[in-house]
VEXDREN-2710 file (C-alpha; in Angstrom, 1 decimal):
% VEXDREN-2710
k/r/px/py/pz
1/UNK/33.3/117.4/54.4
2/UNK/33.0/118.3/58.1
3/UNK/36.4/117.3/59.3
4/UNK/36.4/119.7/62.2
5/UNK/34.0/121.4/64.7
6/UNK/36.1/124.5/64.0
7/UNK/39.5/125.0/62.5
8/UNK/41.2/126.3/65.6
9/UNK/40.2/123.3/67.6
10/UNK/41.2/120.9/64.9
11/UNK/44.6/122.6/64.4
12/UNK/45.2/122.4/68.2
13/UNK/43.9/118.8/68.5
14/UNK/45.8/117.5/65.5
15/UNK/43.6/115.1/63.5
16/UNK/46.6/113.0/62.4
17/UNK/47.6/112.2/66.0
18/UNK/45.2/113.8/68.5
19/UNK/47.0/115.5/71.4
20/UNK/46.1/117.3/74.6
21/UNK/42.7/118.4/75.8
22/UNK/42.0/119.9/72.4
23/UNK/42.6/116.5/70.9
24/UNK/40.1/114.9/73.3
25/UNK/37.5/117.6/72.5
26/UNK/38.0/117.0/68.8
27/UNK/37.6/113.2/69.2
28/UNK/34.4/113.7/71.3
29/UNK/33.0/115.8/68.5
30/UNK/34.0/113.3/65.8
31/UNK/32.3/110.5/67.8
32/UNK/29.0/112.3/67.0
33/UNK/29.9/113.8/63.7
34/UNK/30.9/110.5/62.1
35/UNK/28.0/108.5/63.6
36/UNK/25.9/108.4/60.4
37/UNK/28.9/107.4/58.3
38/UNK/29.9/104.7/60.7
39/UNK/26.4/103.3/61.0
40/UNK/26.0/103.1/57.2
41/UNK/29.4/101.3/56.9
42/UNK/28.7/98.9/59.8
43/UNK/25.3/97.9/58.2
44/UNK/27.3/96.3/55.3
45/UNK/28.7/93.6/57.5
46/UNK/27.2/90.3/58.6
47/UNK/28.0/89.7/62.3
48/UNK/26.8/86.2/62.7
49/UNK/29.4/83.9/64.2
50/UNK/31.9/86.8/64.5
51/UNK/34.2/86.2/67.4
52/UNK/37.0/88.8/67.0
53/UNK/37.1/92.4/65.7
54/UNK/39.9/94.9/65.6
55/UNK/39.4/98.7/65.2
56/UNK/42.5/100.4/63.9
57/UNK/42.7/104.1/64.7
58/UNK/40.0/103.7/67.3
59/UNK/39.9/107.4/68.1
60/UNK/37.2/108.3/70.6
61/UNK/35.9/104.7/70.9
62/UNK/32.4/105.2/69.4
63/UNK/32.9/102.5/66.7
64/UNK/33.9/99.9/69.2
65/UNK/30.9/100.8/71.4
66/UNK/28.6/100.3/68.4
67/UNK/30.3/97.0/67.4
68/UNK/29.8/95.7/70.9
69/UNK/26.1/95.9/70.3
70/UNK/26.1/94.5/66.7
71/UNK/28.4/91.6/67.6
72/UNK/27.5/90.8/71.2
73/UNK/29.6/87.6/71.3
74/UNK/32.8/89.1/69.8
75/UNK/35.9/90.0/71.6
76/UNK/37.0/93.5/70.7
77/UNK/40.4/95.2/70.3
78/UNK/41.2/98.8/69.7
79/UNK/44.5/100.2/68.6
80/UNK/45.7/103.8/68.1
81/UNK/49.1/105.5/68.2
82/UNK/47.7/108.5/70.0
83/UNK/47.8/108.3/73.8
84/UNK/44.8/110.6/73.9
85/UNK/42.8/108.4/71.7
86/UNK/43.7/105.3/73.7
87/UNK/42.7/106.9/76.9
88/UNK/39.4/108.3/75.6
89/UNK/38.5/104.9/74.0
90/UNK/39.1/103.3/77.4
91/UNK/36.9/105.9/79.1
92/UNK/34.1/105.7/76.5
93/UNK/34.1/101.9/76.8
94/UNK/34.9/101.3/80.5
95/UNK/32.1/98.9/81.0
96/UNK/33.3/96.7/78.1
97/UNK/36.8/96.6/79.5
98/UNK/35.5/95.7/82.9
99/UNK/33.5/92.9/81.4
100/UNK/36.6/91.6/79.7
101/UNK/35.2/92.2/76.2
102/UNK/37.6/95.0/75.1
103/UNK/41.3/95.4/75.0
104/UNK/42.8/98.8/73.9
105/UNK/46.5/99.1/73.0
106/UNK/48.8/101.9/71.8
107/UNK/50.6/101.0/68.6
108/UNK/51.2/102.0/65.0
109/UNK/49.4/100.3/62.1
110/UNK/52.8/99.7/60.6
111/UNK/53.7/97.4/63.4
112/UNK/50.6/95.8/65.0
113/UNK/51.4/93.9/68.2
114/UNK/49.3/90.9/67.2
115/UNK/49.8/87.4/65.9
116/UNK/49.0/86.5/62.3
117/UNK/45.5/85.5/61.4
118/UNK/44.1/86.8/64.7
119/UNK/41.0/88.8/63.7
120/UNK/37.9/87.8/61.7
121/UNK/37.0/91.4/61.1
122/UNK/39.1/94.6/61.0
123/UNK/37.9/98.1/60.6
124/UNK/39.3/101.6/60.3
125/UNK/37.2/104.7/60.3
126/UNK/38.5/108.1/59.1
127/UNK/42.1/107.2/59.8
128/UNK/43.6/106.0/56.5
129/UNK/44.3/109.6/55.4
130/UNK/47.1/109.7/57.9
131/UNK/48.6/106.2/57.7
132/UNK/52.4/105.9/56.9
133/UNK/53.4/103.9/53.8
134/UNK/49.9/102.9/52.8
135/UNK/50.7/99.6/51.0
136/UNK/53.0/98.4/53.9
137/UNK/50.4/99.3/56.4
138/UNK/47.6/97.6/54.5
139/UNK/49.9/94.5/54.2
140/UNK/50.3/94.6/58.0
141/UNK/46.5/94.7/58.4
142/UNK/46.2/91.7/56.1
143/UNK/48.8/89.8/58.2
144/UNK/46.7/89.9/61.3
145/UNK/43.4/89.2/59.4
146/UNK/42.2/85.7/59.6
147/UNK/41.9/83.6/56.4
148/UNK/38.5/84.5/54.8
149/UNK/38.2/87.5/57.1
150/UNK/37.2/91.0/56.0
151/UNK/39.0/94.3/56.4
152/UNK/36.8/97.4/56.1
153/UNK/38.2/100.9/55.4
154/UNK/35.7/103.7/56.0
155/UNK/36.2/107.2/54.7
156/UNK/34.1/110.3/54.6
157/UNK/35.8/111.4/51.4
158/UNK/37.5/110.0/48.3
159/UNK/39.0/111.6/45.2
160/UNK/36.4/112.6/42.7
161/UNK/35.9/115.5/40.3
162/UNK/33.1/117.2/42.2
163/UNK/34.8/117.6/45.6
164/UNK/34.0/121.0/47.0
165/UNK/36.7/123.7/47.5
166/UNK/36.2/123.2/51.3
167/UNK/37.0/119.5/51.0
168/UNK/40.1/120.2/48.9
169/UNK/41.2/122.9/51.3
170/UNK/41.0/120.4/54.2
171/UNK/43.0/117.8/52.2
172/UNK/45.8/120.2/51.7
173/UNK/45.7/121.8/55.1
174/UNK/45.9/118.5/57.0
175/UNK/48.1/116.7/54.4
176/UNK/45.5/114.0/53.9
177/UNK/46.0/111.0/51.5
178/UNK/42.8/110.8/49.6
179/UNK/42.8/108.1/46.8
180/UNK/40.1/107.6/44.2
181/UNK/38.3/104.3/43.6
182/UNK/40.8/102.9/41.1
183/UNK/43.7/103.8/43.4
184/UNK/42.1/102.1/46.3
185/UNK/41.7/98.9/44.3
186/UNK/45.4/99.1/43.3
187/UNK/46.5/99.7/46.9
188/UNK/44.5/96.7/48.2
189/UNK/45.8/94.5/45.4
190/UNK/49.4/95.5/46.0
191/UNK/49.0/94.8/49.8
192/UNK/47.9/91.2/48.9
193/UNK/44.1/91.3/49.4
194/UNK/42.5/88.6/47.2
195/UNK/39.2/90.4/46.8
196/UNK/38.2/94.1/47.0
197/UNK/34.8/95.6/47.0
198/UNK/33.8/99.3/46.8
199/UNK/30.7/100.8/48.3
200/UNK/29.7/104.5/47.9
201/UNK/26.7/106.4/49.3
202/UNK/24.5/108.3/47.0
203/UNK/24.3/112.0/47.8
204/UNK/27.5/111.8/49.9
205/UNK/31.3/111.6/49.3
206/UNK/31.4/108.5/51.6
207/UNK/33.3/105.3/50.6
208/UNK/33.8/101.9/52.1
209/UNK/36.5/99.6/50.7
210/UNK/36.6/96.0/51.9
211/UNK/39.3/93.5/51.3
212/UNK/39.4/89.8/52.0
213/UNK/42.3/87.5/52.8
END
């Protein structure tokens, strides 16, 4: 698991809530470091007739940039509770904002500032580790998901017996919440999702969990 470019930068930048110039540097690195993971996850979606997508924990904005290409007719929204992340997402995607395709807001996943049934697709990449009250937050995601819509949770790591000592050290060091497959199913069920699918990538610790409303 390559959570950080180096430990000193990550500690200074704070992966749970990026802050300061170190936080921006860390996010820029993660835009590149997580590109293969994100590309694999996004390949699992069908973008035909998609008109609205929300990215929760939008970080450095790379996922929204890629979504703008895959779903050229969709309106895009990013949300993050880190001011640094919001500012960098805006900077990364300035042309999308100028074109009226992207809105970026600062808010917590526990209290999303959106109406019910608003988004056809919702994604979060590498942020679930740090969410507060996971079932409550997932239920809030479901609230703003349109009926029949899909929520995708993307993670570089999930609990399994063969995690490396480096992975386990990062989990402990950064106080990360890392469920296993069965626990993910339980969390999504308890949050009210009617259908949950799990995808893993051979040769990687990657996982995608999708839930439908």
